[in-house]
RODO-2510 file (C-alpha; in nm, 4 decimals, decimal comma):
residues 175
     n   res          X          Y          Z
     1     x    29,7522    31,1879    -2,5604
     2     x    29,8940    30,9121    -2,7750
     3     x    30,1086    31,0457    -3,0449
     4     x    30,2668    30,7339    -3,1986
     5     x    30,0992    30,7780    -3,5396
     6     x    29,7589    30,6737    -3,4088
     7     x    29,4198    30,8414    -3,4557
     8     x    29,3208    31,0620    -3,1708
     9     x    28,9861    31,2322    -3,1558
    10     x    28,9431    31,1609    -3,5250
    11     x    29,2694    31,3136    -3,6238
    12     x    29,5819    31,1240    -3,7280
    13     x    29,9185    31,2540    -3,6106
    14     x    30,1782    31,1346    -3,8574
    15     x    30,5125    30,9988    -3,7921
    16     x    30,6576    31,2320    -4,0414
    17     x    30,5229    31,5316    -3,8460
    18     x    30,6716    31,4078    -3,5210
    19     x    31,0040    31,3258    -3,6648
    20     x    31,0195    31,6744    -3,8275
    21     x    30,9147    31,8305    -3,4949
    22     x    31,1960    31,6489    -3,3134
    23     x    31,4441    31,7536    -3,5706
    24     x    31,3383    32,1152    -3,5497
    25     x    31,3458    32,1230    -3,1699
    26     x    31,7043    31,9850    -3,1864
    27     x    31,8067    32,2892    -3,3883
    28     x    31,6949    32,5324    -3,1072
    29     x    31,8976    32,4153    -2,8060
    30     x    31,7536    32,6851    -2,5836
    31     x    31,4306    32,4883    -2,5920
    32     x    31,5756    32,1980    -2,4081
    33     x    31,9282    32,2727    -2,2678
    34     x    31,9161    32,4415    -1,9280
    35     x    32,2834    32,5532    -1,9712
    36     x    32,1870    32,7844    -2,2603
    37     x    32,1345    33,1530    -2,1718
    38     x    31,7923    33,1701    -2,3387
    39     x    31,6604    32,8585    -2,1633
    40     x    31,4973    33,0645    -1,8790
    41     x    31,3956    33,3486    -2,1155
    42     x    31,0297    33,2971    -2,1941
    43     x    31,0263    33,5659    -2,4667
    44     x    31,3116    33,4024    -2,6584
    45     x    31,1559    33,0549    -2,6073
    46     x    30,8329    33,1789    -2,7393
    47     x    31,0166    33,3081    -3,0500
    48     x    31,1816    32,9735    -3,0998
    49     x    30,8616    32,7857    -3,0734
    50     x    30,7027    33,0328    -3,3327
    51     x    31,0012    32,9451    -3,5513
    52     x    30,9351    32,5765    -3,5164
    53     x    30,5724    32,6369    -3,5984
    54     x    30,6632    32,8462    -3,9055
    55     x    30,9052    32,5790    -4,0335
    56     x    30,6502    32,3105    -3,9867
    57     x    30,4011    32,5093    -4,1948
    58     x    30,6717    32,5496    -4,4619
    59     x    30,7125    32,1841    -4,4650
    60     x    30,3485    32,1497    -4,5621
    61     x    30,1833    32,0885    -4,2185
    62     x    29,8651    32,2685    -4,1451
    63     x    29,8709    32,5849    -3,9307
    64     x    29,6536    32,4085    -3,6653
    65     x    29,8943    32,1200    -3,6525
    66     x    30,1964    32,3488    -3,6342
    67     x    30,0375    32,5370    -3,3384
    68     x    30,0321    32,2089    -3,1422
    69     x    30,4184    32,1685    -3,1699
    70     x    30,4823    32,2609    -2,8057
    71     x    30,2191    32,0288    -2,6752
    72     x    30,3260    31,7466    -2,9016
    73     x    30,6949    31,7830    -2,7937
    74     x    30,6034    31,7737    -2,4245
    75     x    30,3871    31,4649    -2,4885
    76     x    30,6960    31,2988    -2,6567
    77     x    30,9100    31,3925    -2,3526
    78     x    30,6596    31,2285    -2,1166
    79     x    30,6543    30,9169    -2,3258
    80     x    31,0323    30,9051    -2,3237
    81     x    31,0491    30,9313    -1,9341
    82     x    30,7793    30,6674    -1,9044
    83     x    30,9770    30,4368    -2,1369
    84     x    31,2962    30,5000    -1,9464
    85     x    31,1163    30,4260    -1,6178
    86     x    30,9830    30,0992    -1,7625
    87     x    31,3261    29,9936    -1,8949
    88     x    31,4852    30,0893    -1,5544
    89     x    31,2204    29,8737    -1,3694
    90     x    31,2988    29,5815    -1,5999
    91     x    31,6706    29,6212    -1,5334
    92     x    31,7494    29,6400    -1,8988
    93     x    32,1134    29,7655    -1,9505
    94     x    32,1785    30,0759    -2,1746
    95     x    32,3362    29,8693    -2,4467
    96     x    32,0048    29,6816    -2,5029
    97     x    31,7529    29,9600    -2,4606
    98     x    31,7130    30,0626    -2,8168
    99     x    31,6224    29,7140    -2,9165
   100     x    31,3809    29,6626    -2,6213
   101     x    31,2134    30,0106    -2,6290
   102     x    30,8384    30,0141    -2,7139
   103     x    30,8194    30,3924    -2,7682
   104     x    30,8415    30,4439    -3,1430
   105     x    31,0462    30,7592    -3,1163
   106     x    31,2796    30,6371    -2,8363
   107     x    31,5981    30,6664    -3,0571
   108     x    31,5238    31,0130    -3,1753
   109     x    31,4172    31,1486    -2,8364
   110     x    31,7139    31,0080    -2,6426
   111     x    31,9044    31,3167    -2,7609
   112     x    31,6951    31,5175    -2,5111
   113     x    31,7239    31,2748    -2,2192
   114     x    32,0302    31,4109    -2,0630
   115     x    31,8822    31,7612    -2,0688
   116     x    31,5548    31,6407    -1,9166
   117     x    31,7411    31,4794    -1,6408
   118     x    31,9471    31,7877    -1,5762
   119     x    31,6160    31,9952    -1,5724
   120     x    31,4692    31,7563    -1,3106
   121     x    31,7809    31,7942    -1,0949
   122     x    31,7697    32,1702    -1,1093
   123     x    31,3949    32,1814    -1,0142
   124     x    31,4780    31,9573    -0,7176
   125     x    31,7700    32,1763    -0,6131
   126     x    31,5562    32,4899    -0,6420
   127     x    31,2682    32,3472    -0,4512
   128     x    31,4014    32,4498    -0,1072
   129     x    31,6342    32,7444    -0,0840
   130     x    31,8292    32,8027     0,2363
   131     x    31,7387    33,1680     0,2289
   132     x    31,3690    33,0802     0,2737
   133     x    31,4220    32,9111     0,6085
   134     x    31,3014    33,0646     0,9305
   135     x    31,4069    32,9262     1,2668
   136     x    31,0571    33,0027     1,4036
   137     x    30,9156    32,7463     1,1558
   138     x    31,0321    32,4084     1,2735
   139     x    30,8792    32,2197     0,9830
   140     x    31,1235    32,4027     0,7418
   141     x    31,4232    32,2923     0,9542
   142     x    31,3095    31,9387     0,9795
   143     x    31,2558    31,9296     0,6095
   144     x    31,6014    32,0779     0,5451
   145     x    31,7487    31,8166     0,7841
   146     x    31,5616    31,5319     0,6042
   147     x    31,6869    31,6527     0,2631
   148     x    32,0433    31,7010     0,3972
   149     x    32,0402    31,3504     0,5425
   150     x    31,8520    31,2139     0,2420
   151     x    31,6403    31,0106     0,4752
   152     x    31,2746    30,9351     0,5468
   153     x    31,0683    31,1943     0,7287
   154     x    30,9983    31,1288     1,0965
   155     x    30,6554    30,9709     1,1323
   156     x    30,4171    31,1839     1,3477
   157     x    30,0628    31,1468     1,4708
   158     x    29,8562    31,3614     1,2276
   159     x    29,6070    31,4646     1,5083
   160     x    29,9023    31,5912     1,7155
   161     x    30,0237    31,7816     1,4192
   162     x    29,6865    31,9363     1,3343
   163     x    29,5998    32,0036     1,7051
   164     x    29,9299    32,1902     1,7755
   165     x    29,8384    32,5052     1,5604
   166     x    29,4948    32,5137     1,7270
   167     x    29,6578    32,5043     2,0696
   168     x    29,8968    32,7751     1,9827
   169     x    29,6183    32,9932     1,8559
   170     x    29,4025    32,9309     2,1653
   171     x    29,7054    33,0099     2,3893
   172     x    29,7636    33,3317     2,2031
   173     x    29,4080    33,4431     2,2307
   174     x    29,4029    33,3746     2,6088
   175     x    29,7033    33,6096     2,6613
***
């Protein structure tokens, strides 16, 4: 979904709409700041998105456009991350990024970047919880060790890996 003021499926998304959307989202910090108490409260976030929609309608945008606020904001976030990755790959220093960015809303969306990075870190930290480990499941322990060591996983022969559960099953049936 390209939202940089281009026509998409016969419908034009204006820069004015996207700038207003960004400004409105900035006012509801619980929509993007994981440190805010309401960030994980789906009910409250739903209420804030309804408020963003209502305010977009008050600004003269159609109800159908206003209802797409959440989708449009997420698309803008993805574009920001893609642009940051491109600039990182090119080795462009922070001081030159605004001038070198291709993403039209780069400057406006950079307000959200630290929070997006924080969310990514939290998701990674929550991916594996120590309480979920079971000593009888060696793959969990090797995964934990790999993460703790921040290293590459040990390479194994896939047929050995796939055959071992079959052998265990057959051995259990024979007993």
